[in-house]
C-alpha positions as CSV (number, residue, x, y, z in Angstrom):
1,M,29.5,11.7,6.6
2,S,32.8,12.9,4.8
3,D,33.5,16.5,4.1
4,S,32.9,16.2,0.7
5,E,29.3,15.0,0.9
6,E,26.5,17.7,0.8
7,Y,24.1,17.6,3.7
8,I,20.6,17.6,2.8
9,P,18.3,18.8,5.7
10,L,16.0,16.5,7.1
11,S,12.9,18.8,5.3
12,E,14.3,18.9,2.3
13,R,14.6,14.8,2.3
14,L,11.0,14.6,3.6
15,Q,10.2,17.0,0.4
16,Q,11.5,14.8,-1.8
17,D,10.8,11.7,-0.5
18,V,7.3,11.8,0.8
19,W,5.3,14.2,-0.2
20,H,6.4,14.2,-3.6
21,D,5.7,10.6,-3.7
22,N,9.0,9.4,-4.7
23,F,9.6,7.4,-1.3
24,V,7.2,4.5,-2.3
25,P,7.9,3.6,-6.0
26,K,11.8,3.3,-5.0
27,Y,12.1,1.6,-1.7
28,S,8.6,-0.4,-1.5
29,A,8.5,-4.2,-2.1
30,L,5.2,-4.4,-4.0
31,A,5.8,-1.2,-5.8
32,S,9.3,-2.6,-7.3
33,A,8.5,-6.4,-7.7
34,K,7.0,-7.7,-10.9
35,P,3.7,-8.5,-11.5
36,S,3.5,-12.3,-10.8
37,K,0.9,-14.4,-9.5
38,L,2.8,-15.3,-6.8
39,V,2.7,-11.6,-5.8
40,L,-0.7,-11.0,-6.2
41,I,-1.5,-14.3,-4.2
42,G,0.6,-12.9,-1.5
43,V,-1.0,-9.6,-1.8
44,W,-4.3,-11.3,-1.3
45,L,-3.0,-13.7,1.5
46,I,-2.1,-10.9,3.5
47,F,-4.8,-7.7,3.1
48,A,-7.7,-9.8,2.4
49,P,-7.9,-11.1,5.9
50,M,-6.7,-7.8,7.4
51,A,-9.7,-5.7,5.6
52,L,-12.2,-8.5,6.3
53,L,-11.5,-8.8,10.2
54,S,-10.9,-5.2,10.3
55,L,-14.8,-4.7,9.1
56,I,-16.4,-7.2,11.4
57,P,-16.1,-5.2,14.8
58,P,-17.6,-1.6,13.6
59,V,-20.3,-3.8,12.1
60,L,-20.7,-5.4,15.2
61,W,-20.6,-2.4,17.3
62,I,-22.9,-0.5,15.3
63,L,-25.4,-3.0,15.7
64,S,-25.0,-3.5,19.6
65,G,-25.2,-0.2,20.1
66,A,-21.9,0.6,21.7
67,T,-19.9,3.8,21.6
68,D,-16.8,3.3,20.4
69,E,-16.6,5.7,17.2
70,E,-13.2,6.5,17.4
71,R,-12.2,2.3,17.1
72,A,-14.8,1.7,14.5
73,I,-13.4,4.8,12.5
74,V,-10.0,3.1,12.7
75,L,-11.3,0.1,11.7
76,I,-13.1,1.2,9.1
77,L,-10.2,3.6,8.1
78,V,-7.7,0.1,8.0
79,F,-10.8,-1.7,5.7
80,M,-10.3,1.1,3.3
81,L,-6.1,1.0,3.2
82,A,-6.4,-2.5,3.0
83,S,-9.0,-2.6,-0.1
84,V,-6.8,0.2,-1.7
85,I,-4.1,-1.7,-1.8
86,L,-6.0,-5.2,-3.0
87,Y,-7.5,-3.2,-5.6
88,A,-4.3,-1.8,-6.7
89,Q,-2.2,-4.7,-7.1
90,T,-4.7,-6.5,-8.5
91,K,-5.0,-4.2,-11.3
92,R,-1.4,-4.1,-11.9
93,Y,-1.4,-7.8,-12.4
94,R,-4.2,-7.9,-14.9
95,I,-2.6,-4.8,-16.8
96,A,0.3,-6.8,-16.8
97,K,-0.9,-9.8,-17.9
98,L,-3.0,-8.1,-21.0
99,H,0.1,-6.4,-22.1
100,P,3.2,-9.3,-21.4
101,D,5.6,-6.9,-23.6
102,T,5.3,-3.5,-22.2
103,E,7.6,-3.4,-18.9
104,D,6.5,-1.6,-15.8
105,E,7.9,2.1,-15.5
106,D,8.6,1.3,-12.1
107,T,11.2,-1.6,-12.4
108,G,14.8,-0.6,-13.6
109,P,17.4,-2.8,-15.0
């Protein structure tokens, strides 16, 4: 690091990037990719099986009477995360199809 660059403490970088939600729109591939059918198909191919396969073991554990509550909770949270990603990306694609003239505000030149 040169002397002319100002040092920014890690806590301030975390404050700027993570806690203010500036990290995901700037650096996430899903947030910066233009909404297209190819991106939507890729998202569904990755996250739909993850959502479904993470939901099957907790259901089987509950039905069999096993006491793996921690694993069931983690897998249900994974299911919820994958479902939210699928919903958000599908909604983003539908909005882009309905309004093709407007550009996504997250994407720059």
